[in-house]
C-alpha positions as CSV (number, residue, x, y, z in Angstrom):
1,X,-42.1,28.5,-70.5
2,X,-45.2,29.5,-68.1
3,X,-44.6,26.9,-66.0
4,X,-40.9,27.4,-65.7
5,X,-41.8,30.8,-64.8
6,X,-44.1,29.5,-62.1
7,X,-41.4,27.1,-60.7
8,X,-39.4,30.3,-60.7
9,X,-41.8,32.1,-58.9
10,X,-42.2,29.6,-56.4
11,X,-38.5,29.0,-55.8
12,X,-38.1,32.9,-55.1
13,X,-41.2,32.8,-52.7
14,X,-39.9,29.9,-50.6
15,X,-36.2,31.9,-50.3
16,X,-38.1,35.0,-49.6
17,X,-40.1,33.3,-47.1
18,X,-37.0,31.7,-45.3
19,X,-34.9,34.6,-45.4
20,X,-38.0,36.4,-43.4
21,X,-38.0,33.3,-41.0
22,X,-34.4,33.6,-40.4
23,X,-34.5,37.4,-39.8
24,X,-37.2,37.2,-37.4
25,X,-35.5,34.5,-35.4
26,X,-32.1,36.5,-35.0
27,X,-34.5,39.1,-34.1
28,X,-35.9,36.9,-31.2
29,X,-32.4,35.8,-30.2
30,X,-31.2,39.3,-29.8
31,X,-34.2,40.5,-27.9
32,X,-33.6,37.4,-25.8
33,X,-29.9,38.5,-25.2
34,X,-30.7,42.1,-24.5
35,X,-33.5,41.4,-22.0
36,X,-30.7,40.3,-19.2
37,X,-28.4,43.4,-19.9
38,X,-31.3,46.0,-19.7
39,X,-32.7,44.4,-16.9
40,X,-29.6,44.8,-14.9
41,X,-29.2,48.5,-15.3
42,X,-31.3,51.3,-13.4
43,X,-34.4,52.7,-14.5
44,X,-33.5,55.9,-15.9
45,X,-36.0,58.9,-15.1
46,X,-35.6,60.6,-18.6
47,X,-37.9,59.7,-21.0
48,X,-37.4,57.2,-23.7
49,X,-36.5,58.4,-27.1
50,X,-38.4,57.3,-29.8
51,X,-36.8,54.7,-32.0
52,X,-35.5,55.6,-35.3
53,X,-38.2,55.2,-38.5
54,X,-35.5,54.0,-41.1
55,X,-33.9,51.1,-38.9
56,X,-34.7,47.6,-39.7
57,X,-35.9,45.1,-37.9
58,X,-32.9,43.5,-36.5
59,X,-31.3,46.4,-35.5
60,X,-34.0,48.2,-33.8
61,X,-33.3,49.3,-30.2
62,X,-35.3,47.7,-27.5
63,X,-37.2,49.9,-25.4
64,X,-37.6,48.8,-21.2
65,X,-41.4,48.7,-21.8
66,X,-40.5,45.8,-24.8
67,X,-37.7,44.3,-22.4
68,X,-40.0,43.7,-19.4
69,X,-42.2,41.2,-21.1
70,X,-39.5,39.4,-22.4
71,X,-37.8,39.3,-18.6
72,X,-40.9,37.6,-17.1
73,X,-40.9,33.7,-16.8
74,X,-44.7,33.6,-17.8
75,X,-43.5,34.2,-21.5
76,X,-40.9,31.7,-21.9
77,X,-42.8,29.0,-23.1
78,X,-44.1,31.6,-25.6
79,X,-41.0,32.0,-27.1
80,X,-40.1,28.1,-27.0
81,X,-43.6,27.8,-29.2
82,X,-42.6,30.6,-31.3
83,X,-39.0,28.9,-32.1
84,X,-40.9,25.6,-32.8
85,X,-43.1,27.5,-35.2
86,X,-40.4,29.0,-37.1
87,X,-38.5,25.9,-37.5
88,X,-41.8,24.2,-38.8
89,X,-42.2,26.9,-41.5
90,X,-38.6,26.7,-42.4
91,X,-38.8,22.8,-42.7
92,X,-42.2,23.3,-44.9
93,X,-40.4,26.2,-46.4
94,X,-37.4,23.9,-47.5
95,X,-39.4,21.0,-48.3
96,X,-41.6,23.4,-50.8
97,X,-38.6,24.4,-52.4
98,X,-37.4,20.9,-53.0
99,X,-40.8,19.8,-54.3
100,X,-40.5,22.7,-56.9
101,X,-36.9,22.1,-58.1
102,X,-37.9,18.4,-58.5
103,X,-41.0,19.6,-60.7
104,X,-38.7,21.5,-62.6
105,X,-36.3,19.0,-63.2
106,X,-39.1,16.7,-64.2
107,X,-40.4,19.2,-66.8
108,X,-37.0,20.0,-68.4
109,X,-36.4,15.9,-68.7
110,X,-39.6,15.7,-70.5
111,X,-38.8,18.4,-72.8
112,X,-35.6,17.2,-73.6
113,X,-33.7,19.9,-72.0
114,X,-30.2,19.4,-70.2
115,X,-30.9,19.1,-66.7
116,X,-28.8,21.1,-64.3
117,X,-27.1,19.5,-61.2
118,X,-29.0,20.0,-58.3
119,X,-28.3,23.1,-56.0
120,X,-29.0,24.0,-52.9
121,X,-29.9,27.4,-52.0
122,X,-28.5,29.3,-49.1
123,X,-32.0,29.3,-47.3
124,X,-32.2,25.4,-47.7
125,X,-28.8,24.9,-46.3
126,X,-29.8,27.3,-43.2
127,X,-32.8,25.3,-42.6
128,X,-31.1,21.9,-42.7
129,X,-28.5,23.2,-40.6
130,X,-31.0,24.1,-37.9
131,X,-33.0,21.0,-38.0
132,X,-29.7,18.9,-37.5
133,X,-29.1,21.2,-34.7
134,X,-32.4,20.5,-33.1
135,X,-32.2,16.8,-33.6
136,X,-28.7,16.6,-32.5
137,X,-30.0,18.4,-29.1
138,X,-32.9,16.3,-28.7
139,X,-30.9,13.0,-29.2
140,X,-28.3,14.4,-26.6
141,X,-31.0,15.3,-24.1
142,X,-32.5,11.9,-24.6
143,X,-29.4,10.1,-23.8
144,X,-28.6,12.3,-20.6
145,X,-32.0,11.5,-19.4
146,X,-31.2,7.7,-20.0
147,X,-27.8,7.7,-18.2
148,X,-29.5,9.6,-15.2
149,X,-32.1,6.9,-15.1
150,X,-29.6,3.8,-15.4
151,X,-27.3,5.5,-12.6
152,X,-30.4,5.8,-10.4
153,X,-31.4,2.3,-10.8
154,X,-28.0,1.1,-10.1
155,X,-28.0,3.3,-7.0
156,X,-31.1,1.6,-5.6
157,X,-30.2,-1.8,-6.6
158,X,-26.9,-1.4,-4.5
159,X,-29.1,0.0,-1.8
160,X,-31.2,-3.1,-1.6
161,X,-34.4,-1.3,-2.8
162,X,-36.6,-2.4,-5.9
163,X,-37.0,0.1,-8.8
164,X,-40.8,0.8,-9.5
165,X,-42.4,2.1,-12.8
166,X,-42.7,5.5,-11.2
167,X,-39.2,5.7,-10.4
168,X,-38.1,4.7,-13.8
169,X,-40.4,7.4,-15.6
170,X,-39.5,10.3,-13.8
171,X,-36.0,10.9,-15.7
172,X,-37.3,9.8,-19.2
173,X,-38.5,12.5,-21.4
174,X,-42.4,12.2,-22.5
175,X,-41.7,11.7,-26.3
176,X,-39.1,8.8,-25.7
177,X,-40.6,6.8,-22.5
178,X,-42.8,4.3,-24.0
179,X,-39.8,1.3,-24.1
180,X,-38.5,2.7,-20.7
181,X,-42.1,2.4,-19.5
182,X,-42.5,-1.2,-20.7
183,X,-39.1,-2.3,-19.5
184,X,-39.5,-0.7,-15.7
185,X,-43.3,-2.3,-15.7
186,X,-41.6,-5.6,-16.6
187,X,-38.7,-5.3,-14.0
188,X,-41.3,-4.2,-11.4
189,X,-43.8,-7.2,-12.2
190,X,-40.5,-9.4,-11.9
191,X,-39.6,-8.0,-8.5
192,X,-42.8,-8.5,-7.2
193,X,-43.0,-12.5,-8.8
194,X,-39.5,-12.9,-6.8
195,X,-41.0,-11.5,-3.5
196,X,-43.9,-13.3,-3.5
197,X,-41.8,-16.5,-4.0
198,X,-39.7,-15.9,-1.2
199,X,-36.8,-14.5,-2.8
200,X,-37.4,-10.7,-3.0
201,X,-34.8,-8.1,-1.9
202,X,-35.0,-7.7,2.1
203,X,-36.0,-4.5,3.9
204,X,-33.8,-1.6,3.7
205,X,-33.5,-1.9,7.4
206,X,-32.3,-5.1,7.2
207,X,-29.6,-4.7,4.7
208,X,-27.5,-7.1,2.8
209,X,-27.5,-10.0,5.6
210,X,-31.1,-10.2,5.5
211,X,-31.2,-10.7,1.8
212,X,-28.5,-13.3,1.7
213,X,-30.5,-15.2,4.5
214,X,-33.7,-14.9,2.5
215,X,-31.8,-16.4,-0.6
216,X,-30.3,-19.2,1.1
217,X,-33.5,-20.1,2.6
218,X,-35.1,-20.3,-0.5
219,X,-32.4,-22.6,-1.8
220,X,-32.8,-24.7,0.8
221,X,-36.1,-25.1,0.5
222,X,-35.7,-25.7,-3.1
223,X,-32.9,-28.5,-2.7
224,X,-35.2,-29.9,0.0
225,X,-38.1,-30.2,-2.4
226,X,-35.8,-31.9,-5.1
227,X,-34.5,-34.4,-2.5
228,X,-38.1,-35.4,-1.5
229,X,-39.0,-35.6,-4.8
230,X,-35.9,-38.1,-5.8
231,X,-36.6,-39.9,-2.6
232,X,-40.3,-40.5,-3.9
233,X,-39.2,-41.5,-7.0
234,X,-36.4,-43.9,-5.9
235,X,-39.6,-45.2,-3.7
236,X,-41.6,-45.7,-6.8
237,X,-38.6,-47.2,-8.8
238,X,-38.1,-49.7,-6.0
239,X,-41.7,-50.8,-5.8
240,X,-41.8,-51.4,-9.4
241,X,-38.8,-53.2,-9.9
242,X,-39.9,-56.4,-8.0
243,X,-43.1,-56.4,-9.8
244,X,-41.0,-56.4,-13.2
245,X,-38.5,-59.1,-11.6
246,X,-41.5,-61.1,-10.6
247,X,-42.4,-61.8,-14.3
248,X,-40.7,-65.0,-15.3
249,X,-38.7,-65.6,-18.2
250,X,-40.5,-67.5,-21.1
251,X,-37.5,-70.0,-20.7
252,X,-37.9,-70.5,-17.0
253,X,-39.8,-73.8,-17.6
254,X,-37.1,-75.1,-19.5
255,X,-34.4,-74.1,-17.0
256,X,-36.5,-75.7,-14.1
257,X,-37.0,-78.9,-16.2
258,X,-33.5,-79.2,-17.0
259,X,-32.5,-78.8,-13.1
260,X,-34.7,-81.4,-12.2
261,X,-33.8,-84.2,-14.5
262,X,-30.1,-83.3,-13.4
263,X,-31.0,-83.5,-9.8
264,X,-33.0,-86.7,-10.2
265,X,-30.2,-88.8,-12.1
266,X,-27.1,-87.1,-11.2
267,X,-27.5,-85.4,-7.5
268,X,-27.9,-81.9,-6.4
269,X,-24.3,-81.0,-5.9
270,X,-23.7,-81.2,-9.5
271,X,-24.1,-77.5,-10.2
272,X,-22.5,-74.3,-8.6
273,X,-25.5,-72.0,-10.2
274,X,-28.2,-71.6,-12.6
275,X,-30.0,-68.5,-14.1
276,X,-31.6,-67.2,-17.1
277,X,-29.1,-65.1,-19.2
278,X,-30.8,-61.7,-19.7
279,X,-28.0,-60.7,-22.0
280,X,-28.2,-63.5,-24.3
281,X,-32.0,-64.2,-25.3
282,X,-32.9,-65.6,-22.1
283,X,-31.2,-68.6,-22.4
284,X,-31.0,-71.3,-19.5
285,X,-27.4,-71.0,-18.1
286,X,-26.1,-74.1,-15.8
287,X,-22.8,-73.5,-14.0
288,X,-21.0,-76.9,-13.4
289,X,-18.3,-77.7,-11.0
290,X,-15.1,-78.2,-12.5
291,X,-14.9,-81.9,-11.7
292,X,-18.2,-82.8,-13.1
293,X,-17.8,-80.8,-16.4
294,X,-17.4,-83.9,-18.7
295,X,-20.1,-86.0,-17.0
296,X,-22.8,-83.3,-17.4
297,X,-21.9,-82.9,-21.0
298,X,-22.4,-86.7,-21.5
299,X,-25.5,-86.7,-19.5
300,X,-27.1,-83.5,-21.4
301,X,-26.3,-85.3,-24.9
302,X,-27.4,-88.9,-24.1
303,X,-30.4,-88.3,-21.7
304,X,-33.5,-89.0,-23.5
305,X,-35.5,-86.1,-21.7
306,X,-32.8,-83.5,-22.7
307,X,-31.2,-84.9,-26.0
308,X,-28.8,-82.1,-26.6
309,X,-27.3,-83.3,-30.0
310,X,-25.5,-80.3,-31.2
311,X,-22.9,-78.2,-30.1
312,X,-23.3,-74.8,-31.5
313,X,-20.7,-72.7,-30.0
314,X,-17.4,-73.3,-27.4
315,X,-15.3,-70.4,-26.6
316,X,-13.2,-69.1,-23.5
317,X,-12.5,-65.9,-21.6
318,X,-9.9,-64.4,-19.6
319,X,-11.0,-62.8,-16.4
320,X,-7.6,-62.0,-15.0
321,X,-8.6,-63.9,-11.7
322,X,-9.9,-66.9,-13.5
323,X,-10.7,-68.4,-17.1
324,X,-14.2,-69.6,-18.1
325,X,-15.3,-72.0,-20.8
326,X,-18.9,-71.7,-22.6
327,X,-20.3,-74.2,-24.2
328,X,-23.8,-73.6,-26.1
329,X,-25.8,-76.6,-26.9
330,X,-29.2,-77.2,-28.7
331,X,-31.8,-80.1,-28.9
332,X,-33.3,-80.7,-32.5
333,X,-35.7,-83.1,-30.8
334,X,-37.1,-80.6,-28.1
335,X,-36.2,-77.2,-30.2
336,X,-34.4,-76.4,-26.7
337,X,-31.1,-74.8,-25.8
338,X,-28.8,-74.6,-22.9
339,X,-25.5,-72.9,-22.3
340,X,-23.0,-74.8,-20.0
341,X,-20.3,-72.4,-18.1
342,X,-17.2,-73.7,-16.2
343,X,-14.3,-72.0,-14.5
344,X,-11.0,-73.2,-14.4
345,X,-7.4,-72.0,-12.9
346,X,-5.7,-69.4,-15.0
347,X,-2.1,-70.4,-14.2
348,X,-3.0,-74.1,-15.4
349,X,-5.9,-73.6,-17.5
350,X,-6.9,-77.4,-18.3
351,X,-10.2,-79.1,-19.0
352,X,-11.5,-82.2,-20.6
353,X,-12.0,-81.8,-24.3
354,X,-15.5,-82.5,-25.5
355,X,-14.6,-83.6,-29.1
356,X,-15.2,-87.3,-28.4
357,X,-18.7,-86.0,-27.4
358,X,-19.6,-83.9,-30.4
359,X,-17.5,-83.6,-33.2
360,X,-18.3,-80.0,-33.6
361,X,-15.9,-78.9,-30.5
362,X,-12.7,-79.7,-32.6
363,X,-11.6,-76.5,-34.1
364,X,-13.4,-74.2,-31.2
365,X,-11.1,-76.2,-28.9
366,X,-8.1,-75.2,-30.9
367,X,-9.3,-71.7,-31.2
368,X,-9.2,-71.6,-27.5
369,X,-5.9,-73.0,-27.2
370,X,-4.3,-70.8,-30.1
371,X,-5.5,-67.5,-28.3
372,X,-6.1,-68.0,-24.5
373,X,-3.5,-71.3,-24.1
374,X,-6.4,-73.4,-22.8
375,X,-5.4,-77.1,-22.9
376,X,-8.1,-79.7,-23.5
377,X,-6.9,-83.0,-22.5
378,X,-8.5,-86.1,-24.7
379,X,-8.2,-83.9,-27.8
380,X,-7.2,-85.8,-30.8
381,X,-4.9,-83.0,-32.3
382,X,-4.8,-79.8,-30.5
383,X,-2.8,-77.2,-32.4
384,X,-2.7,-73.6,-32.7
385,X,-5.3,-73.0,-35.7
386,X,-4.2,-69.3,-36.6
387,X,-0.9,-68.3,-35.1
388,X,2.3,-70.1,-36.1
389,X,3.9,-72.7,-33.8
390,X,6.8,-70.2,-33.2
391,X,4.2,-67.6,-32.1
392,X,5.1,-66.5,-28.2
393,X,2.1,-66.1,-26.2
394,X,-1.5,-66.0,-26.8
395,X,-3.1,-62.8,-27.9
396,X,-6.8,-62.9,-26.1
397,X,-5.1,-63.0,-22.5
398,X,-5.2,-59.9,-20.7
399,X,-1.5,-59.9,-19.6
400,X,-0.4,-60.4,-23.2
401,X,2.8,-58.5,-24.3
402,X,3.9,-59.0,-28.1
403,X,7.5,-60.5,-28.4
404,X,8.5,-58.8,-31.1
405,X,7.4,-55.0,-30.6
406,X,7.7,-54.3,-34.4
407,X,5.1,-56.4,-35.3
């Protein structure tokens, strides 16, 4: 029970202190309001009557001797500091009262008694409201200062000038300027860096025209540098490309051998071209003239130095302007391969059949006939191997149109 009495006593003392602080604040406010009024009235010649002894502090009349110090500007900071002290005292009293109430509730809970709902005293409410008002006023002042600083920076940017850290700091309150100072310093550094690179704002006397000229000059300089770099890279690529092309293919000796043997036995006008096909495992490729196609095929199989005894593949392709037939041969004896290519007329795609030389050309030539319409003269049984005999057209031709659109 003694603990409960102490808590009650503490609470009463806190309430009394809060009331006294509120009364003092009201007295200070009344004194501040009365000072201007008394200052405007002429000084009377009559002596001042003494104040009544029974008057409370909040209703005591203010004499001219007391009004004079309140009107001086040198004591205004003292009044603000007093107000801050009062606010601090109020906050301390409220905190003390809350702590006492919490301790009382805890003691009642431990004793098993019913704990009443937490109540807020009028002094606590008044102190809380005053603290909220102060916080709101501070927040409003900070927001106003930030808005003024932003407006100032925008005006300076429109005028062509650069914000400095000092300008940014002028309108920021002392307690909330850490972030603003950091931002202003970063902005000042960025402006200095841009100026060093030649892209800084033009002087105030030059105006927007000089600024635009400086930016255009910087862009042109950057474009020229990029162009020079690209040109240097292109030259390096050009010098490197021939070096890569100089390296011969591993199959180049085989192609040289085929060309030598063909030229010695059939002449130099049999082929149209020859090359290493990089897109097909570097296979040596011979482009034969249309009239020498069958003769070259016979020579490639029966020549002792070549001996291409196996036909691995035969197919055709439509290039719209002409058609081509590819034949891939392999020599088991020499472990070498070769590709033979011939171009034929697209309107009359006719070529000799290789089935009499390599029996494996039977079905590939039937397939080319079925899908592309290439006719192989000398083939023993040329027929449509995939589509029916009544099928109209050849599906692998570039101009193919289905006869039955529903199919």
